N, C-alpha and C positions, 0 to 999 in steps of 0.2 A: 843251204835249204833249211827252212824252219819247219819243225814238226810239232803237231799238237795231238796228243793222245787223250783218249777218253774211254769210258765204259767200265771202269773199275767199280767195285762196290763190295758189299758183304753178301756172301752166299753160303748156304749150308753145304757140307761135304756131300759129294755126289751131284751137285748142281752144275749149272752152266753159266757162262758169261761170254760176251763177245766184246773184245776191245777193238777200237778203231784208231787210226792214226792218219791225219790229213797232212799232206806236205804242200809247201808253198811253191815248190820248184816248177818252172815253166817246162823243164825237160825231165819230168818225173820218170819217164821210161828209160832214162840213162842211169838210174840208180838201182842197185840191188838194195833190198831192205831187210831189216832184221828186228826181232823182238828179243829183249833181254829182261832179266828180273834181278832184283836185289832184295834179299831178306835182311832183317836187322842183324848186324854183326857179321854178315857174310859178304863175300865179294860178288860183284856183278856177274851174272851167269847167263850164258847164251841159251836161248830157248828155240828159236826157229829163224830161218831165213828163206827169202823168196827171190828168185831171179828177176831181172828187169822185165821179162815177158810174162812172168807168172807161171811159166811152164815147169820150172824146177824149184823144188823145195827141199829143205833139210831140217831135221829136228834133233834135239838132244834126246838121248834114250829115255829119259824120265818122263817125257811128254808124248812120245810116239804112240799113236793110236787114240790119244785123248785130245790133243790140240791140233788145229788146222790153221795154217797161215795162208792167206790169199791176198790178192791185190786187184784193184780196179783202176787202171791207168787213166781211164776217162774221168775219174773222180779224184785222182791224185791221192788215193787212199789205200792203206793196207789194213788187214783185219787179222785178228787172232781169235778164232772160235775155240773156246775152252769147255770141255765136257768132262764129266767124271772128276770134278775138282776134289782135291785132297787138302788137308790142313797144311801139308808141306808145300803147297803151291802159294801160300800166303807170302806176298812180297809186293814191292813197288815194281810195276812193269813199265819198261821203256821201249819205245820204238827208235830205230836208228837207220840212217841212210849211208850207203857207201857208193860214192860216184864211180861209175864204171860197170862193166859187165864181166863178172869174174866167174872162173871155173877152176877149182870148186868154189862154192859159196863160202864167204868168210864167216868165222865163228868167234873171232877174238874181238873184244870191245875196242881195241886199239886200231882195228881196221876200219872202223866206222867214224866218219868225220862229223856227222850231225846227229843230235839227240833231241828227243822230245822231253817234256818236263816230267814224265812219269805219271802213272795212275795206279792207285792202291787197290790191290785185290786182297780181301780177307776171307778166308774159308774157315768157317766154324765147324768143329767136329762134334 
């Protein structure tokens, strides 16, 4: 599956952004989806995952209550709504697809077989 992420940009601390990721898959609902991020000099970090149905989500602790992952299977798209942005949220954000319907949702980058190209989020303090 091919993924195309967009929506990044420059925002002030406390602001909001919504990232989108469109998938080319014909059977998009067979994929669990995730968002990851990578800051300069750091490893790729799990942010959030959403199940194939959209009914189950999981977040890393640092974004709980601030970020919301969702999906629209009719549009082959997932979203990451980010609010209360902090300088430490600055990173390249990647969407990823994992074929199958897993429980629990996967959080390791190695579990995801397809990746988008990344979109840069810069939060100024």
